[in-house]
Phi, psi and omega in degrees: 000120183239146184219098177290137176276166189203152176229146195311268194256220185260166177073153174033059185280158172238108192237152168248143177304135182087009181246146171267119188230156171236160184270181180240148176131176181289145178291328182267089189294335181287345177267002179286134180300141183274055181255137176060034185294327182297313181292323175302315183298318180296315183292321181294324179298314176301319179295315183298318177300318183291316181291330179295321180292322177300315183295323181300323181274002181062022174276349186215128171249127183252100179292142180248149175247156179294150178305321186230212190217164180312160016264003175261048189297323182298316180291324177301313182293319180297316179296321178299315180296317180298320182292322177296318184292320178294323183279326189240002179062023179205152176278148180291149178269332182212167181224154169249100186297158179304133182060021182053032182281108181235159177191173179306316184295323180292319179299316179298320179295317178299316180299319178301327183267010175081018179282131184273327185211157176220160180246137172235188181260153183295328180297324175294318178301314179304312177293323180291323180282336183075025180223169179264129174272096187276149174239154178276186180297337177271000180088007180273147182292138178284327176235080185298331184295340181286320182274322191260026178239147177280154179238148177258133178239117180259138175218173179296343180264358180131183182248150177223136170275138182243131174237151185233131181289149171279109188294323182292317178294320183292317179292334176298314177294316188291326190225346185256308192294342182296341180263003181248164174293155182301313180294318179298316179294318180296318180296321179297319178295319177299316181297322180293318180294323177298322175300325177292315183302325182296335175271009186278141178261220183288325180279138178294150177253143177244110175271116182261123174251116184222138184240142169225188187084197182288154181300113183288339190290339175298334181267358176269159172296131174051045179056026176086355184297320176300319180294316183291324178295317179297318180296309182294329178297314180292319181298324183292344179252011179260110182289332182272350182242133184229132173273128180223161168279159182294324180292326175297318182297312186289330175297328182263331182227081181300155181296134178247348178259159181223158173239132177273337179212150175246118176293124182299135180180172184234190181280353177252111178058021180050034181214189180242014182307328184295333186256355184221164168099322176287152180304321177297318175302311183304313182298313180299317181296319179297318179297319179296314181299320177298314182292324179289324174299318178299318181294323177295323177300319181293322178292318178294333181278003176092012176297144178203179177098188186293326179295320179294321180295323178297316180296322178296318182298320178297321181298317181297320177301313184292346180274359180298139185293330183300331177304314188277345170298320186270344173287154181087185188256003181288326186225148180223122181266352191081351182227026184304323179296328175293313178303313181302313182296319179293318182298314179290333175298310180297322177296316178298324179298331177302312182286320183289332177299334184250024176058035176245151177282132178296155177294149180306324182302336182280357170261000180259127183302143172271317180288130180275163180299143172237169180290327181237103176238176181293339181202161183208136176279153175301139178275328181194182179290149179227152174221080176291153186286326181058044184258016182094342177254117183282119175248107186296334179299327181288337180262355190300328182272359179278181178263165174205159169240112184271107188292316184295326182289341180292341189256318180082182187291330186282340180224075180301141182295141180247004184275203187242356184243144177262318182203140174252123171257144177215152177181183181201163162242204180289342187246325193231152168261125182253131181231144177215130180244110176280121187266144176285125177222351179049043176087352182246189180295142178303154180288155186287071185264150171235157188235148167232125178252134181246126180249128177220153178203163180296330176238156176087178186282158169267125190238155175232129175250119179261126174249100184256127184292132180220109182057242184268359186222199181230140169269129182251127183225124179255120182233153175281120185299325184270317179277350181051039181246148179278129180255338183192148178212156181193182176223146180221134175284151181206134170237272178276348180206152177251120180227136181200172183237137175242118181298136176299330179300322181288336181282345171067030175242153184280156175305138181091343177291150178258128177248130179255136188237136175230136175250137177238128179262137177241143169229126180054037175080004182250131176290123182249347189196138171238132183226134354294163185302323171222161181076202185205164172273122181261134181229132178262127179298126182297146182165167188268357187270125177259167182301136180100349175081161189290347181268353180292126177297141181259157170255120191232134169245120178260125184246120187220147177281344178210142182217126175281141008265010191285314179205131185217137167243318181219198182296339179303319179297324180291319179295314181294336178271334186261316183305314181300326178294319180292328181288323178295324177296336178274001174097014183262149180272096185248138180223156188233148173222139179215167173289153173261088180293160180300335180281351182272117183279115181297314179293317184298325183259005177063042183280143178229146178284135175245338176222133176240149175054045179284114178288125179236123185283134171216122185052045175065019174232137180284134176235117186288145177228156169251138179252122176258157181232136173222201181223143166261120190064225184259329192222017175255111182292141172229131181256148180238125175275115186254112174209108191298326182303319181262330191236002182277004182277170172279133183095166184246322183230169173093017178265157185295335182250032179301328176299313179293321180300317186270340169288322176299314178302317181297316179298317182296323179298329178276317181298327185287342190296313182298312178293336175280346182071031180241113181248093187287154171286326185214143172247125182257109183255158189223122174061183191295337183303323184240006185293347181281346182303312176302324180290317177303310182298322181294324189251334188240352185229066186257007178286164189307328182298320184261344194299327187268002185281125179270165179226143171236131178249127176254123176262108179274329177205111185291346182294337183250114191238354178070062183265126179218178179274182186297331180300339178296325177299323177294323177298321182274355181066033180248011183294334179301333182269343176072197177287158188297320183059061182278351184081009182251120181303135180092348181247343186273345184249015181221168170260107181250104187296319178295321175300322177295324178296315177301320185292316191259341181293150179286330177209150182228137174226155167252177189263027169188153177296320182296317181292324176301327176278324182295320185286000171278354182252153179302330185294321184248350190283356176052037181065008174255001185297330175299318180294315183294325175297322178300322183254029183302327187294341179251009181265127182231169178229126177224120180288143174293160170247187174230160183283108182292344175286325182273317185251088181213101184301341179284339185231359187290111183284348184274349183259163188296317182218130182273153185200168173220191183299329181280339183234045183292346175299337180289350177299334181299326180292325176292325177294317182297318181298320179295314178304318176295315183297322185263001174082028177259156177300137182272082180240110186293340184275347176272118181295137178256127174253126181261150177218109178241111189197156162286133190268077180228166181304320182309326183273010176082019184293333176295326179293317180297316181301326181286344182242005184301321180297324177290320179298322181297342181269352182263158180276089184205168169234137182244125180245117187246134174224122179162176180209161180161235182299130184298330182289329179282323175302313182292325177304312178292322175300315181294322178292328180288324177292319184281333184232061187299338179273351184244329191231134168237129178234118177247111181268122186128197177221130176231108185304322180292319177298321180302313177300322180294323180292315177304316184280330186264342184279157176268330180224159182228131187259120177218079182269042192302145171292316170213149184211102181312310179222293185093131175251331186303314179295331178287318178293319183297316178292330176298329183260009178076016176264125196271121182282145170245113192224160170266144184283082178216144175053224181294336178297319180290329183281338187246343180244122179254137184295138180295130177243104185295336180285311179276351184058038179241160180108161183226014177188195178239131190231137172234150186267299188291143174281082184214134187294330178293320179295323175299314183298322182295323182288328178292317177299318180295322179292321178295320179296316179296322178304326182286358177247089188306319182294318176298316183296318180297322179293321180293323177297320181293322178297319182294311185290339177277349180295134179272101178245023181287166178282343183298315179296314180293325182294324176297320178294322177294321174301316179299320178294320177298319178294323173297318177296318179296320178294318179294321180293319177299318178298315179300318179296323179292318176297319179297324177292322176298320184281355182259109182305340179295340181278355186268000000 
């Protein structure tokens, strides 16, 4: 009975003479950090000399594994054999392939290279035999000769002996004994081996213990030495158990059993599931396959020389199995992002070695975000209290560098810090250092922080321990003068705020920070180990200054005049023209619905067969180009399957339609050669774009693009099931998990936009405040309050080219503020058009609205009886709830001299109502912005509104004493308050001088897009600045930058 002892992987082995051992460490030595290389080299030299002497006496067999992994396995194996020969002056006799992965092809390859034996896993043997290797209740093999005997595998390339490890014994050492005492663990292993011996017949049995996976000795006391001493001590006194090398055993007891086939498999579940199947695995394999195909093309094209050899070397490195071990969700090293970055670096090197540009996908991370990573960038501004009590919730939105996670199990941290938190608000930079104490008092550490930037001074902040806290002193490194000082209490963590004013940098400047920890005056740690934590000084200025023209892409589901359902279309059609007039390169994209006439608008194709991913499948689109006005390009995404139907919204697959549209809007940019500074998305239909950019479009072309989300109406959020994430290819990241009830168990596309956009705005300041409350927040107010710092309000404007009474060709008589008396002619024409008596003394009230409760129709319904008793005429245009449609029809029938009701929407009649009415009714329950009141005051028609949303921002109540105001306003949502303002408006109408002044005030109000467009430009610059800050944080949070 023979039992070879064993140690996990390659490099720095601990061996006993007479044992068959393997080393520990990564298979890909080129990916090993270059730390302490000089001392490693000296130690390795001594070990190699000692092992070479063992090998010469044949007391020790050192199995070798290939440097890398298939598909260049022959070259990998050749390199491994050469390395073994250089190190030990002899070729290896046998190998433990990476991950114990064996198959017929691997055996033939080994035979070609003169390898005598290989080790596999017992699960592979079981599958190869086609039988079950049964164990009894004590875990002993029922047929021990099946597992503990060598097998011969014959092929056309030669024969190889195969031995299979006892998985239970190997896993006991790998995962169980670390928690037991050395003597107890050694005794248990000897007892198990003795149990195997008791089932031995005439032929001797060989129990193979072989380990793969992570180095188990890190988890043992003193790196496993006490256990190994106890084990080998007991083995030396066991007469019935003998430690041998595999070559010794095979030399004395050649294989008598044979295998006709080897079931492909590894040491984990006798399969390769660990290295394939997960989306990260698939992406990594695709990237590797693309790079290897490229290399093959270069070889077939006659490429040769040192550059090709360098590219081949990079390919061999990238083929190592350990890369794929860390991809996917099965294993977490704490440094997965580092592995990801290094893997993609080696793939990029294949291309760059041959002077070719790497594909953009190799700049995009494969590893997806996880909840616990080595670092995280700040999500938003923070203002922790710093009152001596650490509240993790106050820091949750900040960024951090997790020091312990940077090292992993093989290199435990020896410094003094566990985690660095950082974040800021508009005034202060907040820093928190969690100190390592291992459950006891923190070590006596002191800190020095170094601040540097391209502009401004270089500063040093010293945190000197004083009693229970720290004295903080910020000095100018060059002038050696104190700029700021303070004191902070500290127990398990040191937290404090540094005013940005003291740091002496301008808004928009980037400050890089490095922390150095000292103990007893000696530097023990620098964090991050390389690179720096980047912080951008808060402010509204983006690079290039406020006068630099911007490149803007506005993405909208509807744009006037091409397709319109609501006010979104008016904004999307008018704002770009105003931005263009300010000198910015603005372009628009929308779907090409079936109702949009290509010939009428002169649309021409600019891209054909554009592949657009949907649910991981390419669906081609055509991109058409037209113009808004004379000089604003607008693109149309044309795909009949999604947009060729009658209608725009309300289909069962709206999530797929608008995710496809959003992906197409991004995919068209590169072939069009348009790289915007900012993408402006609108409402839920396109709110997924910031999420897509953050997760799927991180290559350099897209990485710098900022996003702004405008919420036109919060009531529509795009709420769907989990399958929508699959459509968007965002399922690897799952649901947002914001911790907010009602949002964590659904896919809310608008909510994702709020989460990922660099800036968010609503279409009025008042509405931006209202939606933070439960009354108006549509169940999203908790999320909006979380991101309040990036929420803004910008009132819409109107297109003065379209809505201009001085030039409006559709009205009966044109007029301006100086000739407003001509408005009476439009009133007469309107009365005639809708069939009301043509009486200039009767005030006409216009109502153009969707007929729903949101628009305050219930208030109107409650006072209709009262309105009919007043001296007025009511002209209604709109559609919606059938009960309100019927209410107006009935009143028009019953009061034909007072009420006209047109159910539906007629644009020309709408213009006539704006121009011909005296007053305009908008008693909305809520109104994000409202366009009707803006158009009405442009035409000198006085609005009667409720003070909500954009109505409150644009209409000021008439003050007859001060002669100020441009309308009539009521606060409470109450029908009597509405009635009172109607009566008040009628009374003012009867005073011509007052009414003319009120009309002049209204027409003088600036509701143009120029004012609003300037505010949007400011918001775009804010978003660009925040995005740049986030990118710097992301680089800080990306271990590849260290």
